[in-house]
C-alpha positions as CSV (number, residue, x, y, z in Angstrom):
1,M,-62.4,-45.1,-28.8
2,K,-64.5,-44.4,-25.8
3,R,-68.2,-43.7,-26.5
4,T,-69.8,-40.8,-24.8
5,L,-73.0,-38.9,-24.2
6,G,-73.8,-35.2,-24.4
7,V,-76.6,-32.6,-24.6
8,C,-77.5,-29.4,-26.3
9,Y,-77.7,-26.4,-24.0
10,Y,-78.6,-22.7,-24.5
11,P,-77.2,-20.8,-21.5
12,E,-78.4,-17.5,-23.0
13,Q,-81.9,-18.7,-22.5
14,W,-81.6,-19.3,-18.8
15,P,-80.6,-17.2,-15.7
16,Q,-76.9,-17.2,-15.1
17,S,-77.6,-18.2,-11.5
18,Q,-78.9,-21.5,-12.9
19,W,-75.9,-22.4,-15.0
20,A,-73.7,-24.0,-12.3
21,E,-76.6,-26.2,-11.0
22,D,-77.3,-27.3,-14.6
23,A,-73.7,-28.1,-15.3
24,Q,-73.4,-30.2,-12.2
25,R,-76.5,-32.1,-13.0
26,M,-75.2,-32.8,-16.5
27,A,-72.0,-34.2,-15.1
28,D,-73.8,-36.2,-12.4
29,L,-76.0,-37.7,-15.2
30,G,-72.9,-39.0,-16.9
31,L,-72.7,-36.6,-19.8
32,T,-69.4,-35.5,-21.4
33,W,-70.3,-33.1,-24.1
34,V,-72.4,-29.9,-24.1
35,R,-73.1,-28.1,-27.4
36,I,-73.7,-24.4,-27.1
37,G,-73.6,-21.2,-29.1
38,E,-75.1,-22.1,-32.5
39,F,-78.1,-19.7,-32.2
40,A,-76.6,-16.9,-30.2
41,W,-75.3,-14.4,-32.6
42,A,-77.5,-11.6,-31.3
43,R,-76.1,-12.2,-27.8
44,M,-72.5,-12.4,-29.0
45,E,-72.8,-9.2,-31.1
46,P,-75.8,-7.2,-30.0
47,T,-75.1,-4.3,-32.3
48,P,-72.8,-4.3,-35.4
49,G,-69.1,-4.5,-34.3
50,K,-69.9,-4.5,-30.6
51,F,-69.1,-7.9,-29.1
52,D,-70.3,-9.2,-25.7
53,W,-68.2,-12.2,-24.7
54,A,-68.6,-12.0,-21.0
55,W,-71.7,-14.2,-20.8
56,L,-70.2,-16.8,-23.1
57,D,-66.8,-16.8,-21.3
58,Q,-68.7,-17.5,-18.1
59,A,-70.9,-20.2,-19.6
60,I,-67.9,-22.1,-21.0
61,E,-66.0,-21.7,-17.7
62,T,-69.0,-23.0,-15.7
63,L,-69.5,-26.0,-17.9
64,G,-65.7,-26.7,-17.9
65,N,-65.4,-26.5,-14.2
66,A,-68.0,-29.3,-13.9
67,G,-65.8,-31.5,-16.0
68,L,-67.8,-31.0,-19.2
69,R,-66.4,-30.6,-22.7
70,V,-67.8,-27.9,-25.0
71,V,-68.8,-28.1,-28.6
72,L,-68.9,-24.5,-29.7
73,G,-71.2,-23.7,-32.6
74,T,-70.7,-20.9,-35.1
75,P,-73.9,-18.8,-35.0
76,T,-74.4,-18.2,-38.7
77,A,-77.7,-20.0,-39.0
78,T,-79.4,-17.2,-37.1
79,P,-78.1,-13.8,-38.2
80,P,-79.5,-11.0,-35.9
81,R,-82.1,-8.5,-37.1
82,W,-79.6,-5.7,-37.5
83,M,-77.9,-7.9,-40.1
84,L,-81.0,-7.7,-42.3
85,T,-81.1,-3.9,-41.9
86,K,-77.4,-3.8,-43.0
87,H,-77.9,-6.2,-45.9
88,P,-81.6,-6.1,-47.0
89,D,-80.8,-8.3,-50.0
90,M,-79.3,-11.2,-48.0
91,L,-82.5,-13.2,-47.9
92,A,-83.1,-16.3,-50.0
93,L,-86.0,-16.2,-52.4
94,D,-88.2,-19.2,-53.0
95,Q,-89.0,-20.6,-56.5
96,N,-91.9,-18.2,-56.7
97,G,-89.7,-15.2,-56.0
98,Q,-91.0,-14.7,-52.4
99,P,-88.4,-13.8,-49.7
100,R,-87.7,-16.2,-46.9
101,G,-87.9,-13.5,-44.2
102,F,-86.8,-12.7,-40.7
103,G,-88.6,-14.1,-37.7
104,S,-87.3,-17.7,-37.3
105,R,-83.9,-19.0,-38.6
106,R,-81.8,-19.8,-41.7
107,H,-82.9,-16.5,-43.3
108,Y,-79.9,-16.1,-45.6
109,C,-78.9,-16.9,-49.1
110,F,-75.7,-19.0,-49.4
111,S,-74.7,-17.0,-52.4
112,H,-74.8,-13.6,-50.8
113,R,-71.1,-12.5,-50.6
114,P,-71.5,-9.6,-48.1
115,Y,-73.3,-12.0,-45.7
116,R,-70.4,-14.5,-46.1
117,A,-68.0,-11.8,-45.2
118,E,-70.1,-11.2,-42.0
119,C,-69.9,-14.9,-41.2
120,A,-66.2,-14.9,-41.7
121,R,-65.9,-12.0,-39.3
122,I,-67.9,-13.6,-36.5
123,V,-66.2,-17.0,-37.0
124,T,-62.8,-15.4,-36.8
125,A,-63.7,-13.6,-33.6
126,L,-65.0,-16.8,-32.0
127,A,-62.0,-18.8,-33.1
128,E,-59.5,-16.2,-32.0
129,R,-61.1,-15.9,-28.6
130,Y,-61.7,-19.6,-27.8
131,C,-58.9,-21.4,-29.7
132,S,-56.9,-21.8,-26.6
133,N,-59.7,-22.4,-24.2
134,P,-59.1,-25.8,-22.6
135,H,-62.9,-26.5,-22.3
136,V,-63.7,-26.0,-26.0
137,A,-62.9,-29.4,-27.4
138,A,-64.9,-29.4,-30.7
139,W,-66.6,-27.0,-33.1
140,Q,-69.8,-27.1,-35.1
141,T,-70.3,-25.1,-38.2
142,D,-73.7,-23.3,-38.6
143,N,-76.7,-25.6,-38.0
144,E,-78.5,-28.1,-40.2
145,Y,-77.6,-26.8,-43.7
146,G,-80.6,-27.1,-46.0
147,C,-83.2,-27.2,-43.2
148,H,-86.6,-25.7,-44.1
149,D,-85.8,-26.0,-47.9
150,T,-83.1,-23.3,-47.7
151,T,-80.4,-24.8,-50.0
152,L,-82.0,-23.5,-53.2
153,S,-82.3,-19.7,-53.5
154,Y,-83.7,-17.8,-56.5
155,S,-82.3,-14.4,-55.4
156,A,-80.3,-11.9,-57.4
157,A,-77.2,-13.0,-55.5
158,A,-77.8,-16.6,-56.5
159,T,-78.3,-15.5,-60.1
160,H,-75.0,-13.7,-60.3
161,A,-73.1,-16.5,-58.6
162,F,-74.7,-19.1,-60.9
163,R,-73.6,-17.2,-64.0
164,D,-70.0,-17.1,-62.6
165,W,-70.2,-20.8,-61.9
166,L,-71.4,-21.6,-65.4
167,A,-68.7,-19.5,-66.9
168,Q,-66.1,-21.4,-65.0
169,R,-67.6,-24.8,-65.9
170,Y,-68.3,-24.3,-69.6
171,Q,-65.9,-21.5,-70.5
172,S,-68.1,-20.2,-73.4
173,P,-71.9,-19.9,-74.0
174,Q,-71.5,-22.0,-77.1
175,A,-70.1,-24.9,-75.1
176,L,-72.9,-24.5,-72.6
177,N,-75.5,-24.5,-75.5
178,R,-74.0,-27.8,-76.8
179,A,-73.9,-29.4,-73.4
180,W,-77.4,-28.5,-72.5
181,G,-79.0,-29.2,-76.0
182,N,-80.3,-25.7,-76.2
183,V,-81.0,-26.1,-79.9
184,F,-84.2,-27.6,-78.6
185,W,-87.0,-24.9,-78.3
186,S,-84.5,-22.2,-79.5
187,M,-83.0,-21.9,-76.0
188,D,-79.5,-20.8,-77.1
189,Y,-77.7,-18.1,-75.1
190,A,-75.3,-15.6,-76.6
191,S,-73.9,-14.6,-73.2
192,F,-73.7,-16.0,-69.7
193,D,-75.4,-12.8,-68.5
194,E,-78.5,-13.9,-70.4
195,I,-79.0,-17.0,-68.2
196,D,-81.5,-16.8,-65.4
197,L,-82.3,-19.4,-62.8
198,P,-84.6,-22.3,-63.8
199,N,-87.8,-21.1,-62.2
200,L,-90.9,-19.2,-63.3
201,T,-90.7,-20.7,-66.8
202,V,-93.9,-21.4,-68.7
203,T,-93.5,-25.1,-68.6
204,E,-90.7,-27.3,-67.3
205,P,-87.2,-25.8,-67.7
206,N,-84.4,-27.7,-69.6
207,P,-83.4,-30.5,-67.2
208,A,-79.7,-29.9,-68.0
209,H,-80.2,-26.3,-66.8
210,V,-81.9,-27.5,-63.6
211,M,-79.2,-30.1,-63.0
212,S,-76.5,-27.4,-63.3
213,F,-78.4,-25.2,-60.9
214,R,-78.6,-28.1,-58.4
215,R,-74.8,-28.8,-58.7
216,F,-74.1,-25.1,-58.3
217,A,-76.4,-24.8,-55.2
218,S,-74.6,-27.8,-53.6
219,D,-71.2,-26.2,-54.4
220,E,-72.4,-23.0,-52.7
221,V,-73.1,-25.0,-49.5
222,V,-69.7,-26.6,-49.7
223,S,-67.8,-23.3,-50.2
224,F,-69.9,-21.6,-47.4
225,N,-68.9,-24.3,-45.0
226,R,-65.3,-24.4,-46.2
227,A,-64.9,-20.7,-45.5
228,Q,-65.7,-21.4,-41.8
229,T,-63.6,-24.5,-41.5
230,D,-60.6,-22.7,-43.0
231,I,-60.8,-20.0,-40.4
232,I,-61.3,-22.3,-37.5
233,R,-58.3,-24.5,-38.5
234,K,-56.0,-21.4,-38.6
235,H,-56.6,-21.0,-34.9
236,S,-57.7,-24.4,-33.4
237,A,-56.7,-28.0,-33.6
238,A,-60.0,-29.2,-32.2
239,P,-62.2,-31.3,-34.5
240,I,-64.9,-29.7,-36.5
241,A,-68.3,-31.2,-37.2
242,H,-71.6,-30.2,-38.9
243,N,-75.0,-31.5,-37.9
244,Y,-76.8,-32.9,-41.0
245,M,-80.4,-34.1,-41.0
246,G,-82.4,-37.1,-42.1
247,Q,-83.6,-37.7,-45.7
248,I,-82.1,-34.4,-46.8
249,T,-80.5,-34.6,-50.2
250,D,-80.4,-31.0,-51.4
251,F,-76.6,-30.8,-51.3
252,D,-73.7,-33.3,-51.5
253,H,-72.9,-34.2,-47.9
254,F,-69.8,-36.1,-49.0
255,A,-68.4,-32.9,-50.5
256,V,-69.2,-30.9,-47.3
257,G,-67.8,-33.7,-45.2
258,A,-64.4,-33.5,-47.0
259,D,-63.7,-30.3,-45.0
260,L,-64.8,-31.7,-41.7
261,D,-63.4,-34.1,-39.1
262,I,-66.7,-35.4,-37.9
263,A,-70.1,-36.0,-39.6
264,A,-72.9,-35.5,-37.1
265,W,-76.6,-35.8,-37.7
266,D,-79.8,-34.9,-35.9
267,A,-82.0,-38.0,-35.2
268,Y,-85.7,-37.6,-34.6
269,P,-87.2,-41.0,-35.2
270,L,-90.8,-40.2,-34.4
271,G,-90.8,-37.0,-36.3
272,F,-89.3,-38.7,-39.4
273,L,-91.9,-41.5,-39.4
274,S,-94.7,-39.0,-39.1
275,D,-93.3,-36.3,-41.5
276,R,-90.9,-37.8,-44.1
277,L,-91.0,-41.5,-44.5
278,P,-93.3,-43.1,-47.0
279,A,-95.1,-45.9,-45.2
280,T,-98.4,-47.7,-45.0
281,P,-100.9,-46.6,-42.3
282,E,-100.4,-50.0,-40.6
283,H,-96.6,-49.5,-40.5
284,R,-97.0,-46.0,-39.0
285,K,-99.4,-47.2,-36.4
286,R,-97.2,-50.1,-35.4
287,F,-94.1,-48.0,-34.9
288,V,-95.7,-44.6,-34.0
289,R,-93.9,-44.4,-30.6
290,Q,-90.7,-46.2,-31.7
291,G,-89.8,-44.9,-35.2
292,D,-89.1,-46.9,-38.3
293,P,-86.8,-49.8,-37.5
294,D,-84.4,-49.0,-40.4
295,F,-84.4,-45.2,-40.9
296,Q,-82.0,-44.3,-38.1
297,A,-79.7,-47.2,-39.0
298,F,-79.5,-46.1,-42.6
299,H,-78.4,-42.6,-41.6
300,H,-75.9,-43.9,-39.1
301,D,-74.3,-45.9,-41.9
302,L,-74.5,-43.0,-44.3
303,Y,-72.9,-40.5,-42.0
304,R,-70.3,-42.9,-41.0
305,A,-69.3,-42.9,-44.7
306,V,-69.6,-39.1,-44.9
307,G,-67.4,-38.7,-41.8
308,R,-64.9,-41.3,-43.2
309,G,-65.5,-43.3,-40.0
310,R,-66.0,-40.5,-37.5
311,W,-69.6,-39.6,-36.7
312,W,-71.8,-38.4,-33.9
313,I,-75.5,-37.8,-33.2
314,M,-75.5,-34.1,-32.3
315,E,-79.3,-34.0,-31.6
316,Q,-81.1,-37.1,-30.4
317,Q,-84.9,-37.0,-29.8
318,P,-85.6,-37.5,-26.1
319,G,-89.4,-37.0,-26.1
320,P,-92.2,-35.5,-28.2
321,V,-91.0,-33.0,-30.8
322,N,-93.0,-29.9,-32.0
323,W,-92.6,-29.9,-35.8
324,A,-94.1,-33.1,-37.2
325,P,-97.8,-33.5,-38.2
326,W,-98.3,-35.6,-35.1
327,N,-95.9,-35.7,-32.1
328,P,-96.3,-38.9,-29.9
329,D,-94.4,-39.6,-26.8
330,P,-91.7,-42.2,-27.3
331,L,-92.3,-45.7,-25.9
332,P,-90.4,-46.1,-22.6
333,G,-87.0,-47.4,-23.4
334,M,-86.7,-45.9,-26.9
335,A,-84.3,-43.1,-25.8
336,R,-82.0,-45.9,-24.6
337,L,-82.5,-48.0,-27.7
338,W,-81.8,-45.2,-30.1
339,A,-78.6,-44.3,-28.3
340,W,-77.3,-47.9,-28.2
341,E,-78.2,-48.5,-31.9
342,A,-76.1,-45.4,-32.7
343,F,-73.1,-46.7,-30.7
344,A,-73.5,-50.2,-32.3
345,H,-73.1,-48.4,-35.7
346,G,-69.9,-46.7,-34.5
347,A,-71.1,-43.3,-33.1
348,E,-68.5,-41.6,-31.0
349,A,-71.0,-39.5,-29.1
350,V,-74.8,-39.2,-28.8
351,C,-76.0,-35.8,-27.7
352,Y,-79.7,-35.3,-26.6
353,F,-81.6,-32.3,-27.7
354,R,-82.1,-30.5,-25.4
355,W,-81.2,-30.1,-21.7
356,R,-84.3,-28.3,-20.6
357,Q,-87.6,-27.8,-22.5
358,A,-88.1,-24.1,-23.3
359,S,-91.3,-22.5,-22.0
360,F,-91.3,-19.9,-24.8
361,A,-90.9,-19.4,-28.6
362,Q,-91.2,-21.8,-31.5
363,E,-89.8,-24.9,-29.8
364,Q,-91.7,-24.7,-26.5
365,M,-93.5,-28.0,-27.3
366,H,-90.2,-29.8,-27.9
367,A,-89.3,-32.0,-25.0
368,G,-85.9,-32.0,-23.3
369,L,-84.2,-34.2,-20.7
370,L,-85.8,-31.8,-18.2
371,R,-89.3,-30.3,-18.2
372,P,-89.6,-26.5,-18.2
373,D,-89.8,-26.7,-14.4
374,S,-86.4,-28.5,-14.3
375,V,-88.0,-31.8,-13.2
376,P,-86.5,-34.8,-15.0
377,A,-88.5,-36.0,-18.0
378,Q,-88.7,-39.6,-19.1
379,A,-85.5,-39.8,-21.1
380,Y,-83.5,-38.4,-18.2
381,E,-83.4,-41.8,-16.4
382,E,-82.8,-43.6,-19.7
383,T,-79.8,-41.4,-20.3
384,A,-78.5,-42.3,-16.9
385,Q,-78.9,-46.0,-17.7
386,V,-77.0,-45.6,-21.0
387,A,-74.2,-43.8,-19.2
388,A,-73.9,-46.5,-16.6
389,E,-73.9,-49.2,-19.3
390,L,-71.3,-47.4,-21.3
391,A,-69.0,-47.7,-18.3
392,Q,-69.3,-51.5,-18.7
393,I,-68.9,-51.6,-22.5
394,P,-67.3,-48.3,-23.5
395,D,-65.6,-49.3,-26.8
396,V,-68.1,-50.3,-29.4
397,S,-66.0,-50.5,-32.6
398,T,-67.5,-51.0,-36.0
399,A,-67.1,-54.2,-37.9
400,R,-66.5,-54.4,-41.7
401,A,-69.7,-55.3,-43.6
402,D,-69.9,-57.9,-46.3
403,A,-72.5,-55.9,-48.2
404,A,-72.2,-52.3,-49.5
405,L,-74.7,-49.8,-50.9
406,V,-73.8,-46.8,-53.1
407,F,-75.5,-43.5,-52.2
408,D,-75.3,-40.6,-54.7
409,Y,-76.7,-37.1,-53.9
410,A,-76.5,-36.1,-57.6
411,S,-78.8,-38.9,-58.4
412,A,-81.4,-37.6,-56.0
413,W,-81.2,-34.2,-57.9
414,A,-81.5,-36.0,-61.2
415,W,-84.6,-37.9,-60.4
416,E,-86.2,-34.9,-58.7
417,T,-85.5,-33.0,-61.9
418,Q,-87.0,-35.7,-64.2
419,P,-88.9,-38.2,-62.1
420,Q,-90.8,-39.5,-65.1
421,G,-93.2,-41.0,-62.6
422,R,-94.9,-39.0,-59.8
423,D,-93.8,-41.3,-57.1
424,F,-90.2,-42.0,-58.2
425,S,-87.9,-41.2,-55.4
426,Y,-84.2,-42.0,-55.4
427,F,-84.0,-41.9,-51.6
428,R,-86.9,-44.3,-51.3
429,L,-85.4,-46.7,-53.9
430,V,-82.1,-46.9,-52.0
431,F,-83.8,-47.1,-48.7
432,D,-85.9,-50.1,-49.9
433,A,-82.6,-51.9,-50.8
434,Y,-81.1,-51.0,-47.5
435,K,-84.2,-52.3,-45.6
436,A,-84.2,-55.6,-47.5
437,L,-80.5,-56.2,-46.6
438,R,-81.0,-55.2,-43.0
439,K,-84.0,-57.5,-42.6
440,L,-81.7,-60.3,-43.6
441,G,-79.6,-59.5,-40.5
442,L,-76.7,-58.0,-42.4
443,N,-74.3,-55.2,-41.6
444,I,-74.2,-52.7,-44.5
445,D,-71.6,-50.1,-45.4
446,I,-72.7,-47.1,-47.5
447,L,-70.2,-45.9,-50.1
448,P,-69.8,-42.6,-52.0
449,P,-70.4,-42.8,-55.8
450,D,-66.8,-42.3,-56.7
451,T,-65.6,-45.3,-54.7
452,A,-62.6,-46.8,-56.5
453,D,-62.1,-50.0,-54.5
454,L,-64.8,-52.6,-54.0
455,S,-62.5,-55.5,-53.0
456,A,-63.6,-55.7,-49.4
457,Y,-67.2,-56.5,-50.3
458,K,-68.8,-59.7,-51.3
459,L,-72.0,-57.9,-52.4
460,V,-72.3,-54.4,-53.9
461,L,-75.6,-52.6,-54.7
462,A,-75.9,-49.4,-56.8
463,P,-79.6,-48.8,-57.5
464,G,-80.7,-45.7,-59.4
465,V,-77.3,-44.1,-59.8
466,A,-77.9,-41.7,-62.7
467,T,-74.3,-41.5,-63.9
468,L,-71.9,-44.2,-62.7
469,S,-68.5,-42.6,-62.1
470,A,-65.4,-43.7,-63.9
471,P,-63.6,-44.9,-60.7
472,F,-66.7,-46.9,-59.7
473,L,-67.0,-48.5,-63.2
474,D,-63.2,-49.4,-63.1
475,A,-63.6,-51.0,-59.7
476,L,-66.7,-52.8,-60.9
477,A,-64.9,-54.3,-63.8
478,I,-62.4,-56.1,-61.5
479,H,-64.7,-56.8,-58.6
480,Q,-64.6,-60.5,-57.7
481,G,-67.9,-60.6,-55.8
482,I,-71.5,-60.1,-56.7
483,A,-72.8,-56.7,-57.8
484,L,-76.4,-55.6,-58.4
485,I,-76.8,-52.5,-60.5
486,G,-80.1,-50.8,-61.4
487,P,-82.8,-50.0,-62.0
488,R,-82.3,-46.7,-63.8
489,S,-78.6,-46.8,-63.3
490,N,-76.1,-45.2,-65.7
491,S,-79.0,-43.8,-67.7
492,K,-77.9,-40.2,-67.9
493,T,-74.7,-38.4,-68.9
494,A,-73.2,-35.8,-66.5
495,E,-75.0,-33.2,-68.6
496,F,-78.4,-34.9,-68.3
497,A,-78.6,-36.5,-71.7
498,I,-79.4,-40.1,-72.6
499,P,-76.0,-41.7,-73.2
500,L,-74.9,-43.6,-76.3
501,P,-74.4,-46.5,-76.2
502,L,-77.7,-46.8,-74.5
503,P,-77.9,-47.8,-70.8
504,P,-76.9,-49.7,-68.8
505,N,-73.6,-49.9,-70.7
506,L,-71.8,-51.9,-68.0
507,P,-68.5,-53.8,-68.3
508,G,-69.1,-57.2,-69.9
509,L,-72.9,-57.0,-69.7
510,T,-74.5,-57.0,-73.1
511,A,-77.9,-55.4,-72.7
512,T,-79.8,-52.4,-73.8
513,V,-82.6,-50.6,-72.1
514,A,-84.9,-50.3,-75.1
515,R,-87.7,-48.4,-73.3
516,V,-88.9,-47.6,-69.8
517,E,-92.3,-47.1,-68.1
518,S,-93.4,-45.6,-64.8
519,L,-96.5,-47.1,-63.4
520,P,-99.2,-46.0,-60.9
521,P,-99.0,-47.8,-57.5
522,D,-102.0,-50.0,-58.4
523,V,-100.4,-51.4,-61.6
524,P,-97.7,-53.9,-60.5
525,V,-95.6,-55.9,-63.0
526,P,-95.6,-59.5,-61.6
527,L,-92.4,-61.5,-61.6
528,T,-92.4,-65.2,-62.6
529,A,-90.5,-66.1,-59.4
530,G,-92.7,-64.1,-57.1
531,G,-93.3,-60.5,-56.1
532,N,-93.6,-57.5,-58.4
533,F,-92.0,-54.6,-59.9
534,L,-93.6,-51.3,-58.7
535,H,-93.3,-47.7,-59.8
536,W,-90.7,-48.3,-62.5
537,R,-89.7,-51.1,-65.0
538,E,-87.4,-51.3,-68.0
539,K,-87.7,-53.4,-71.1
540,L,-84.3,-54.9,-71.8
541,E,-82.9,-56.3,-75.1
542,A,-80.3,-58.6,-73.7
543,T,-77.9,-61.3,-74.8
544,A,-76.6,-61.6,-71.3
545,E,-77.9,-64.5,-69.2
546,V,-81.5,-63.9,-68.1
547,I,-81.9,-65.0,-64.4
548,E,-85.5,-63.9,-63.9
549,T,-88.3,-62.6,-66.1
550,T,-91.6,-60.7,-65.7
551,E,-94.8,-62.5,-66.3
552,D,-95.2,-60.6,-69.6
553,G,-91.9,-62.1,-70.8
554,W,-89.3,-59.4,-70.4
555,P,-86.0,-59.9,-68.6
556,A,-86.2,-58.8,-65.0
557,L,-82.7,-59.8,-63.8
558,I,-79.7,-60.5,-66.0
559,R,-76.1,-61.2,-65.4
560,A,-72.6,-61.6,-66.7
561,D,-70.5,-63.5,-64.2
562,G,-71.0,-61.7,-60.9
563,L,-72.4,-58.5,-62.4
564,H,-76.2,-58.4,-62.3
565,Y,-78.6,-55.8,-63.7
566,L,-82.1,-55.3,-62.2
567,A,-84.7,-54.0,-64.7
568,G,-87.3,-52.6,-62.2
569,W,-88.1,-51.6,-58.7
570,P,-88.9,-54.7,-56.7
571,D,-91.5,-54.8,-53.9
572,E,-90.5,-56.0,-50.5
573,A,-91.2,-59.7,-51.2
574,A,-89.2,-59.6,-54.5
575,F,-86.3,-57.6,-53.0
576,T,-86.0,-60.0,-50.1
577,R,-86.0,-63.0,-52.4
578,L,-83.5,-61.5,-54.9
579,L,-81.1,-60.4,-52.2
580,T,-81.3,-63.7,-50.3
581,S,-80.3,-65.5,-53.5
582,L,-77.5,-63.1,-54.3
583,C,-76.2,-63.3,-50.7
584,H,-76.1,-67.1,-51.1
585,K,-74.1,-66.8,-54.3
586,A,-71.7,-64.3,-52.6
587,G,-71.2,-66.6,-49.6
588,I,-72.9,-64.3,-47.2
589,E,-74.9,-65.9,-44.4
590,T,-78.4,-64.4,-44.0
591,D,-80.6,-64.5,-40.9
592,P,-84.1,-63.2,-41.7
593,L,-85.4,-61.3,-38.7
594,P,-88.9,-61.0,-37.3
595,E,-90.8,-57.7,-38.0
596,G,-89.3,-54.9,-36.0
597,L,-86.3,-56.8,-34.6
598,R,-82.9,-55.7,-36.0
599,R,-79.4,-56.9,-35.5
600,R,-76.0,-55.2,-35.7
601,D,-72.6,-56.8,-35.3
602,S,-69.8,-54.6,-33.8
603,A,-66.2,-55.7,-33.7
604,T,-66.8,-57.3,-30.3
605,H,-70.5,-57.8,-29.8
606,R,-73.8,-58.8,-31.5
607,F,-76.6,-56.3,-30.7
608,L,-80.4,-56.9,-31.0
609,F,-82.8,-54.0,-31.1
610,N,-86.6,-54.6,-30.6
611,Y,-88.5,-51.8,-32.2
612,N,-91.8,-53.4,-31.3
613,A,-94.2,-52.4,-28.6
614,V,-94.4,-56.1,-27.6
615,P,-91.7,-58.6,-26.6
616,V,-90.0,-60.7,-29.3
617,E,-88.4,-64.1,-28.8
618,W,-85.3,-64.7,-30.8
619,G,-82.5,-67.3,-30.4
620,G,-84.0,-68.5,-27.2
621,E,-84.0,-65.0,-25.7
622,I,-87.0,-62.8,-25.0
623,I,-86.3,-59.2,-25.8
624,P,-88.7,-56.8,-24.2
625,P,-90.5,-53.9,-25.9
626,A,-88.0,-51.2,-26.9
627,G,-85.4,-53.7,-25.6
628,V,-81.7,-53.9,-26.4
629,S,-79.6,-57.0,-26.0
630,W,-76.0,-57.7,-26.6
631,Q,-73.6,-60.6,-26.3
632,P,-69.9,-60.8,-27.0
633,H,-68.9,-62.7,-30.1
634,Q,-67.9,-66.3,-29.5
635,A,-64.2,-66.9,-29.9
């Protein structure tokens, strides 16, 4: 499949007389895709029931006449002000009962049924009008589900919908009481109508109640999105995408992705390093203008899995952003590197955000490919370079990985519900495992938690999965390679109880987690073979073979044939050592890389990416700062 570039554009924000010039410049730059419309409800429907399509018709025609293909977004992330007047109870409420009000975006509750009906109405109108338009070649639903902590709502609408969800799941209050263990603290309910949302309690709410609410909230996002995809598919055969974000686990992206053709995500490497990623001050300083060397790649692999092979970057950072604690200017070359790294991981398209920097409103400090005065910004020329290079190597197909890593959104909810240690983070645990594999020079596939076939992988990792699914356990039982499970895996039932038999309860592995402890960052547990457990360790009673121990004498790594269980959270040195050994056992060749240099093998080429601000020599080649190198595989 040919790889392409695109950009996000907001014609409603610029004079119509400027559109044709913008479109031609986009085409001349080598762009293929232009995303429009996702924030324009107030222009599409200025007053209730009164549509104005003339401007959008003209915008699409202008872009299409320049040879560009349009991604048309549904505008449901930004309901107009008249919508709130019409539905004053449509706002989400935060956990303290405060409304998430009008004046920015995403000011709606997923559970508000009248607002859903309004969304269905505008999506139907869009789909009917543009389903046959030759220039509309793809669709996007809404924008960044969950952004600004908007997945969880504690509104009256959410309360009513949650009670209905519970009634369908449990059928009777008595069954719910048994499942949740409500005998504890006299929490029994006589009716579903007695059940409120798990906020504003005196102390922590029942974790089973919280976990049910998290599952419900995720299901609400899924059904909200499905309502839109169902409408679009009735009218259009063009593919449908949604643009997810980085390190957002509030809803199950795999479940949303089941109703989509393409998984897209919005990549802001410098914003993520500054705002979201746990890192040492030294690490942040070293990569402040480049981004973390593994964070983007992790999400590329994750969303390739969510999209079942089809994925895009819908928004790629081109320059400084406006929303992070600090917003540095990317090192020259990084806009090119980020794009090529995405293509090496199988992206079909990379679209920059945005075409022209706005001179007004909330994002006026967010850079675009053009400055507000329409002069090219730094990333403009880098985009032109990528476009020219794509003409030389247009088909960058993915290669099957030897190693796979399970990612489970429900486990993120579980360990947020009951972290047991202040710094326990499911995302961070999985990301540590990913980084360790990637530093060894490996390709990694990310798998959903219900994966039923592991036969393609020599090495499979499943750290921190709270409840291992039956399909995965069945696949694990017949897996012929090496598997590393844990820590904290299979340690809860689906109803958030400690299971019996006690964890890990893995096929063929005789071991019991007798007790666990979470530890402050300055209390490591040394391993006899080197490195430490940090944050979390488990004390195992095991008759399985002990491979490694802690210095205080407890099993750290045990195995039965190829199945291994890890009884703690390794630091970087320990993870690298452990995975190097397991790769050797699995017959996987490792190639430890210098700090900041990363490798990715496509089906046809080997790529090297230098995230450093200084040159790096590797394999007899000097790779410049922010440099990208590729060579075809040797026959």
